[in-house]
C-alpha positions in Angstrom: 53.7 -32.1 -75.0 55.0 -35.1 -76.8 55.6 -34.8 -80.6 52.9 -37.3 -81.2 50.4 -35.6 -78.9 51.2 -32.2 -80.6 50.0 -33.2 -84.0 46.7 -31.5 -85.0 46.2 -30.2 -81.5 43.9 -27.5 -80.8 45.0 -24.4 -78.7 44.8 -25.1 -74.9 42.5 -22.7 -73.1 42.4 -21.1 -69.6 42.6 -22.9 -66.3 39.2 -23.9 -65.2 39.8 -26.6 -62.4 42.6 -26.4 -59.8 43.7 -27.5 -56.4 45.8 -26.1 -53.7 47.5 -28.6 -51.2 44.9 -31.2 -51.6 45.3 -33.9 -49.0 43.4 -37.0 -48.1 44.0 -39.1 -44.9 42.6 -42.6 -44.0 42.5 -43.9 -40.6 44.0 -42.4 -37.5 46.8 -42.7 -35.1 49.3 -45.6 -36.0 47.0 -46.6 -38.6 46.8 -43.4 -40.4 47.7 -43.4 -44.2 48.3 -40.3 -46.1 46.8 -41.2 -49.6 47.3 -37.8 -51.1 49.7 -35.3 -49.7 49.5 -31.6 -50.4 48.8 -32.1 -54.2 48.4 -29.0 -56.3 47.4 -28.9 -60.0 45.9 -26.7 -62.7 43.9 -28.2 -65.6 43.2 -26.2 -68.7 40.4 -26.3 -71.2 40.9 -28.7 -73.9 44.1 -30.2 -72.3 45.0 -33.9 -72.1 46.5 -34.8 -68.8 48.0 -38.1 -67.5 48.4 -38.7 -63.9 50.9 -41.7 -63.7 51.8 -44.0 -60.9 51.8 -47.6 -59.5 49.1 -49.0 -57.5 49.0 -47.3 -54.2 50.4 -44.1 -55.5 47.1 -42.0 -54.7 46.2 -41.3 -58.3 42.6 -42.9 -58.0 42.0 -41.2 -54.6 43.0 -37.8 -56.2 40.5 -38.5 -59.1 37.7 -39.4 -56.6 38.2 -36.1 -54.8 38.1 -34.2 -58.0 34.8 -36.0 -58.8 33.4 -35.2 -55.5 33.1 -38.8 -54.4 35.7 -38.3 -51.5 36.0 -35.2 -49.3 39.5 -33.8 -48.9 41.0 -33.9 -45.4 42.7 -30.6 -46.2 43.2 -28.3 -49.1 40.8 -26.8 -51.7 39.5 -27.3 -55.2 38.5 -24.4 -57.4 36.2 -24.7 -60.2 36.1 -21.9 -62.9 38.1 -19.6 -60.5 35.9 -20.0 -57.4 36.1 -22.6 -54.3 34.2 -25.6 -55.4 30.8 -25.9 -53.6 29.1 -29.3 -53.7 27.4 -28.9 -50.3 23.9 -29.7 -51.5 22.4 -32.4 -53.7 21.4 -29.7 -56.4 25.0 -28.1 -56.5 26.6 -31.5 -56.7 24.3 -32.4 -59.6 25.3 -29.1 -61.4 29.1 -30.0 -60.8 28.5 -33.5 -62.2 27.1 -31.8 -65.4 30.6 -30.6 -66.0 32.8 -33.2 -64.5 32.3 -36.9 -65.5 34.3 -40.1 -65.3 35.0 -43.4 -67.1 36.2 -46.2 -64.9 38.4 -49.1 -65.2 35.7 -51.9 -64.7 32.6 -51.4 -67.1 30.9 -54.4 -65.3 30.7 -52.3 -62.0 29.8 -49.1 -63.6 26.2 -49.7 -64.5 23.1 -50.4 -62.4 22.3 -54.1 -63.2 18.7 -53.3 -63.1 18.6 -50.5 -65.6 18.5 -51.3 -69.4 20.6 -49.4 -71.9 17.7 -47.0 -72.7 17.5 -45.9 -69.1 21.3 -45.5 -68.9 21.2 -43.0 -71.9 17.8 -41.4 -70.8 19.5 -40.6 -67.4 22.0 -38.5 -69.5 19.1 -36.6 -71.3 17.5 -35.9 -67.8 20.8 -34.7 -66.3 21.2 -32.1 -69.2 17.7 -31.0 -68.6 16.0 -32.7 -71.7 13.3 -34.3 -69.8 10.7 -32.3 -71.7 11.9 -33.3 -75.2 9.5 -35.4 -77.3 10.0 -39.2 -77.5 11.4 -38.8 -81.0 13.9 -36.2 -80.1 15.1 -38.4 -77.1 15.4 -41.4 -79.4 17.5 -39.3 -82.0 19.8 -38.2 -79.3 20.4 -41.7 -78.1 20.8 -43.1 -81.7 23.3 -40.3 -82.4 25.3 -41.1 -79.3 25.5 -44.8 -80.1 26.5 -44.0 -83.7 29.5 -41.8 -82.5 30.9 -45.0 -80.9 30.1 -47.2 -83.7 27.1 -48.9 -82.1 23.6 -49.3 -83.2 20.9 -48.2 -80.7 18.5 -50.4 -82.2 20.6 -53.5 -81.3 21.3 -52.3 -77.7 17.6 -51.2 -76.9 16.0 -53.1 -74.2 19.1 -55.0 -73.3 20.9 -54.9 -70.0 24.5 -53.7 -70.0 25.7 -57.1 -68.8 24.4 -58.5 -71.9 27.0 -56.6 -73.8 30.7 -57.3 -74.3 33.2 -55.5 -72.4 34.1 -53.5 -75.5 30.5 -52.6 -76.1 30.1 -51.5 -72.4 33.2 -49.3 -72.7 31.8 -47.7 -75.8 28.4 -47.1 -74.0 30.2 -45.3 -71.3 31.8 -43.0 -74.0 28.3 -42.6 -75.6 27.2 -41.2 -72.3 29.9 -38.7 -72.2 29.0 -37.7 -75.8 25.6 -36.9 -74.7 26.6 -35.0 -71.4 29.6 -33.2 -73.1 31.3 -32.4 -69.7 34.0 -29.9 -69.4 36.3 -32.5 -67.8 36.4 -36.4 -68.2 38.4 -38.4 -65.8 39.4 -41.7 -67.5 40.6 -44.1 -64.9 42.5 -46.9 -66.6 39.7 -47.1 -69.2 41.4 -49.5 -71.5 43.1 -51.9 -69.1 40.4 -54.6 -69.3 39.9 -54.8 -73.1 42.1 -56.3 -76.0 44.7 -54.2 -77.8 42.6 -53.6 -80.9 39.7 -52.3 -78.9 42.0 -50.3 -76.7 43.3 -48.3 -79.7 39.7 -47.7 -80.8 38.5 -46.5 -77.4 41.4 -44.0 -77.2 40.7 -42.8 -80.6 37.1 -42.2 -79.7 38.1 -40.2 -76.6 40.5 -38.0 -78.4 37.9 -37.4 -81.2 35.4 -36.5 -78.5 37.9 -34.0 -76.9 38.4 -32.3 -80.3 34.5 -32.1 -81.0 33.6 -30.5 -77.5 36.8 -28.9 -76.4 36.9 -31.3 -73.5 39.7 -31.6 -71.0 40.7 -35.4 -70.4 42.6 -36.6 -67.4 43.9 -40.2 -67.8 44.6 -42.0 -64.6 47.1 -44.6 -65.5 50.2 -46.7 -64.7 51.2 -46.8 -68.4 53.9 -44.2 -68.8 54.2 -45.0 -72.5 50.6 -44.3 -72.9 50.9 -41.1 -71.1 53.8 -40.0 -73.2 51.9 -40.7 -76.4 48.7 -38.9 -75.7 49.4 -36.2 -73.1 50.0 -32.4 -73.0 50.9 -32.5 -69.3 52.0 -35.4 -67.2 52.0 -35.7 -63.3 53.9 -38.6 -61.8 52.7 -39.6 -58.3 54.6 -41.7 -55.7 53.0 -42.3 -52.3 50.5 -39.5 -52.5 52.9 -36.9 -53.7 53.6 -35.4 -57.2 57.2 -36.2 -57.6 57.4 -34.9 -61.3 55.3 -32.7 -63.6 55.7 -30.8 -66.9 55.1 -31.4 -70.4 55.3 -35.0 -71.7 58.7 -34.3 -73.1 59.9 -32.6 -69.8 58.6 -35.2 -67.5 59.3 -38.4 -69.5 62.1 -37.6 -71.8 64.0 -35.4 -69.3 62.9 -36.8 -65.9 64.4 -35.4 -62.6 62.7 -37.8 -60.1 64.4 -41.1 -59.4 60.9 -42.6 -59.3 60.1 -41.5 -62.7 63.5 -42.9 -64.0 62.6 -46.3 -62.2 59.2 -46.4 -64.0 60.9 -45.7 -67.3 63.4 -48.4 -66.6 60.7 -51.0 -66.0 59.3 -50.5 -69.6 60.7 -53.3 -71.7 62.6 -52.1 -74.8 62.6 -54.4 -77.8 66.2 -53.4 -78.8 67.6 -54.2 -75.4 68.0 -57.5 -73.7 65.5 -58.0 -70.9 67.1 -58.2 -67.4 65.3 -61.1 -65.7 67.8 -61.5 -62.9 65.3 -60.2 -60.3 62.3 -62.2 -61.7 
């Protein structure tokens, strides 16, 4: 854990999601690509994890397998100490009550035919609140929007594409506030918004983690962000985890040449930039 991440940090709990030799291949024969190669991990309750790597490193494929959107070619995922079972729609739905995601592109996240009211109502139904009164449902949606500094009355009856990118990202966090999953996978959640909004979104996610003791897994190429917010960091290269440990261990005292190169690519304001290869 970095010194910054350690400030006001709650005690991290037990392992509740883990994987052993998780593997995913695409194609076959000469065209076979090993996107994720025998990856193992253990995520703890309330922990903040960053999975860091460049484009093509396998980090998003790994996230999709954790979410149940891709089936592993080999290996196994364990949820709450038991092999994960998402073999039926009902079991998958139950799993998704505990595992949710925020994606990089808010514009592609929403069904363009569903208004904001329906987006939030889906969360209530997923949590078994379909029998609540109209007033109770309204209050839940209003509270969720308030948590992310939005007014439900101003969003009601609008389509997500009528909102700004920052508002759509906040709406995604409002969904997470309602669902209160045990684990949130945040795949480059701030890459498409400005710096001011980026800090606000990160603060909201960390506040949400503290309120519901949620584990957050950041999928990112930003090694500086990973150091700033993480308890544990995994560095991926070509589908393999080449470095893992606390933020201080993995980033301040790296052993992998790949990690050292990633750190070397971070511009430093107190050193002249080497533009010879540009």
